[in-house]
Each structure stands twice: as structure tokens, then as C-alpha cells.
N, C-alpha and C positions, 0 to 999 in steps of 0.2 A: 503494499500500499503506499505508494509513493502520495505525499501529501493527501489529495482529496480521496483516491482510491484505498487508502490502507489504514484509513482510521477507524475503528470499529464503532458501533452504535450499541452499546450495552445502555441498561437502563440509565435515565437522565441522574439519578440519584447518585450513580458510580461515577459520573463523569463532570471533571472539572475543566476538561480543554476545550478551546472553543475550535478544534480542527473537526472538519464534516466528519460523519458518521460512516458506519458501515450499513445503515439503512438508506445510503444513497443508491437509488437505482440508475440503469445505463443511460448513458447519452442517447437522446431522440434518433441519432445517425443510425441506429442499430435497429429502430422499430420495423422497418421494411422487413427485416428477415424473419422476426417473429411472426409477422402478419402472413409471410410466405408458408411458415411452417405448420401453421397451428390452423386446424379446422374450425368451423363453428361450433360454438360451445353448444352440448347437449342439453336436453330438458333437463329440470331439476330433479333429483331423486337419488336415493342411494346408489342404484346401479347405473343409471345414465349419467351419473357425475363423474364415471370415469374419465380420465383426460383423453382428450383425441391423439391419436399416434402422429409422432412427428413425420411429416411427408417423407416418404422414401425411405425411412428409417424402422418402421413398424413396432416402436415402443413408445408408450403412453406419456405423456407430457405430466409430470408431477414437481411442484415445489416441496421438498422435502423440509425446510428452512423457514417455517413462517411464526410470527409471533402475533399474539392478540392485543398487544398492550394498548389499553386507552381505547379498545374496540370491542365489538361483538362477534361472535361466531356468524350470525346472520349477516351483518354487513360484509365480512370477508367471505362468505359463500356467494354473494353477489359479484365479488371481484372474479372469484373462482369460475362462475358461470360465464360471466362476461369474456374472460380470456382463455377460456377451454383449457385452463390448466387445474387439474386436481392439486389440492393443498395437504401438507402434513403440517401439523400444527406442532409447536414445540414450546411448553413452558419450561422456565427455568427450575432445575430441580438440585437440590443441596441444603447444607446447613443453612440457618439464617444470617451467618456471617457474610454471606453472599447477598449483596444489597441490589435488589432488583424491585420493580413494581409487584413482582408476585415472585415467591420462591416456594416451590414444594417441598416440604419438611419431614411429611409423614404420610402413613397410609390415609389417614383421614384426608387430608389435603389432596392426596394424589386421586382417592376415590371421588372427592367434589367435582374434580377437574375433568375426569374421565366421564362422570355422569352426564356434565354438560356438553360433550362432543358426542354423547352415546346417540346413534341413529342419524348422525349427520355424515356428509359424503366425504368424509376427510381421514386421513390417517392420524393416529394418536400418539405422539411423541412426548418425549422431554430432552431438553438440552442441559445434559448434565455438567454439574460446576464443582471442580476440585475434586482431589481423588477420594474424599471421604463421602461423596454424595450416595453411594449405594447402600451405606449403613443406615440411611434414614428409611430403608423401605423393606418390607418383608418381601419374599420372593414371590409369593403368592400376588401380592398387589402388583410389583413390577412386572409380572409376566402378563399383566392385563394391556400392557402398552403394546404399540406395534413396533415401535422401534425406539433406540437411543441414541442421540449425537451428542459428541464433546468435541471440544477443540482444545489447542493447547495454549489459551492467549492469557490463561492465569497460571502464573509459573513460580516455582519457590523463588522468594527473595534470599537476601543475605543473612536474614534472621530464620530462614525457612519457613517463614509465614506466604501465605498466599499474596502475590501481586497481580495485579491486573495489568497486562502489558502496553496497554494504549493510553495509560495515565501520564500525566506531564511529567512527573518526578521520576518517572522508571529508572532512569540512570542512577540516581541517588540510592534506590532500594536494591536493584538487581545489578550485579557486577558483569559489566559488558565494556570496559574499556579496552580489553581484548576482544574484538569483533569474532574472531575465528575460535577463539575458546568458548565465547557464548554460544555459537553456532554449534559447537558439538554437544555441548550440554542442551541446548534446545531439541536437537535432534535424538538425544538420547531420551528426552521427556517424550517427545512423540512416540517413540518407539515403546517407551514404558507404558504410557495410556494403551496403545494399541494392545499391547501383550498382556495387561493385568486388568485392565476396564472392560466391564459387561457393556461394550457398546457396539451398535450396527454402523454408524456413519462416523466418519471423523470429519469435522466442518471447519471452515475458514482456514483449509489446508494451504499451507506454505505461507500464509501471512507472516509479516515481520514487522518488529517494534520499529516506531518511526526512525532511530538513528541508524537502523540497518536498511531500512527499506528502498533506498534510493541505488543500492547496489545489489539487486536481486539475484541476478546471475553468478554473482561472485559469491554471495553466501549460500546459495541451493547448489552446489555442485553436482554433478551426476551421481558421484559416490553418496552423497546425503542423500538425493533424492531416492535411489535404489534401497537405502538402509529401510527408510520410511515404507516405501512400496511394498518391499517385499515382506515386512512384518503385516502389513495389512492385507496381502494375498493370504498368509499363512493363516491369519486369525479371522478371515473372512469378515474383514471390516470394509466398507465401501468408502471411497472417496468423494467428496463434494467438489462440485464444480461450481463457484461462487459466482452468480451474475452481478452482485453489488461490488464485489471487491475484486471481480476480474481475475481470479486466480482460481487454481495454479496457471501459470503461464505456460504456452504451448509445449516448450522442451520438456517440462516438468510432467505434463499430460501424456507426450509420447512415450515416456519411459515407463510411465504407469500401464498405457494401453499394452505395451510390448510384454510387460510381466504378467498380463492377465488380470489386472485389477477392475473391479467392479467401480461405477460411478453413481453419484447421484447429483441432482440439479437442487439448488438451493438460492433463495435470494436474500435471506435475513430480512425480510420486508415486515414492515408493520404497516397498518392501513394507511392509503390503499396502492401500496406499493409492490405488495406480494404477487407472484406469479409473472414477475419480470424476467425473463429468461434467456434473451437474446444472447448475452455473451455464451452461456451454457450452449444453446442451439448451434452458434457459430463452431464452438470447440467439437461439438459433436460431428458436424460436418466436417471439419478437417481432420479428425480422427478416424471417420468413418464408423462411429460406434451405432452398434443394433441391439435390440432387443437384448442378447445374452451379456452385453457389456453393462447392463443397467441394474441397479440395486431395486429389489422388491423386499418388503418386510416378509420376513421369514414365518411360516406358520406356527401354530403353538406347538411347543417341545423343541422348537429349533433356533428359537431367539437368543440373543447373546445373552442376557439375564437367566436364561435357562441353561445354556451351555456352558457358562463360566459360573462359579460361586459367587452369589449376589454381593455379600458383603466384603469378602476379601478380594475379589477381582481376579482370583486365579483359576486356571482350568480345572473342570472336575474330571475325574476319571473317564466320563464317558463324552466329555467335551469336545474331542477333537474327531 
């Protein structure tokens, strides 16, 4: 995220920087591509709300990274129908130390969230926060989710406490004077989350903190990319192509495609910016993605929260 594209849009209560947010959707210049690839939206209803296939690719259009912040599910569904894109709703999940408008922190809160989405033509997910998130929920409650998304943007600081890497004081809280040493730790952290956390999708992939963002190719070397991609393939974690961040860049995605990774599309959109998938569609065209390359939530019994021990985040004996 160089300047505009690389600044995340977490909750307003967590942001003090005036940098543009990761809610920003794509420039109007790409709008024609989306219009060419998306068929008219079907009539409302649980079955008919399945997204239209991307023309010539044969896979449904789904935005798996949508937040309801300060909106309602009914308003968001109007956008879904208008754009012909099915939505995956994710609410932040973890301990209350994570300051967002809503943070699901126990089975009761998760249950209310799932009930609110019950019967709606959406996928129901959470965006996991920090490495202790899964201890907030029982295995049975978590298994009701369609999928879990997580990113590496909350990182261990010098004192071991969680640090939001987009915050303006990040260099005083996270050691990154040696940029290459930081990148090694950052890549290690990606791999650790993929290996140990019961997640289905790795979001905001390849995003860099502002002090490093202007030198993307220098920091995301092929060797580092392969480490992350190989872990994702091994642990069946899909890699998000982010339309708001315009990441990962094509070189990263080509390595992932060659390694056999699966991909998901995500806008990180808040109302009315969800379903804007222009960058994702452009990347899919350049990579030649087909249905078999795309993420689909696993059926009951095969979800990541069921394949891995929920609280510990380590594979179970039957999880591989």
C-alpha cells in the first residue's frame, strides 16, 4: 500500500492517522471491466442470490471480505443484487482488546451474529483478530461459521503486545530499522498464522506497513513469496486478492498460481463499497483463473475450525 492504496481501514476507534483507508474502492477507470464480466443480478432469494459466473471463467463472483459497519444486512443485500456479486460477511472476532465497532468475543455474541444472518443469501464468516481469538469460542459455535478470514496486520511489538501495523507510531513500537530483518520476521509470522491458526482465507495478503510499502518488490522477494504460498497450499488456506488494496501484485500471484494455491476475492468493503471486484477480475483474467482455482467454503466436517484444534490452533490427528 503505497500512500492511498496501502493504508488499512480498520475501525475508526482504532485509527488516528489521516491516511486513506483500506475501505477505498477502485478507481473508476476499471469499472468497465467489471461491467463486462458480471451478468445482470438474479432475483432475490437464497438460491437465486448465488453470484453470476465471471464470463468465460465459469466461477461465481463472491466478495468474501465485507463488513456491515454502520449499515444493515438488508441495505448490503441491495448492493449485492445490484452488482450481481454474492457477499461473505465477516465480523471482527477476538478479545475485547481489539477495538472495533463490534468485536465478537464469546459464543453468545457469535450466536446473535449468526442468527442475524440466518436465511440471508450470504456466507457467514469472521475476521479473526490476534492469535488468541479462537479461545473465545467453543468448537461447536465456531463450526457454525462458513469460513474464517485472518491477516497479518496485527503484529507482535517490541514488548510482545499486539500492534496494528497501520498506526502512525508503528516504528516506535515495532523494530523495523533493519527493513530486511523485519521482513524475515513478518514472513515468519505469515507462515505461523497459516500453520497454526484454524483459518480458511488469508486476507490483505502482501500488504506492507507504510515505512516499507514503496519498495514492494524489494521486500516481497520470490523466496519470501514461496514460503508463504507453500504454507498456504499445504494447510489449505486460500489467498485473498484484494480489490481495495490492489494486492497482491501480479508477480506474487503468478508464483501462487504456479504453486497450486486457491484464491478468494475481497473488497474489505463497508456500505456501499462492497462487491467492487475490478482488480480481482483483472488479476483473474491475467492469471487465467478457473473455478478449480477459487475458494469455496468447506462443507461441515471439513472446515478449518474442525480440521484443527480450535483453541490451540494446531492440527488434529485427523486434520490432514
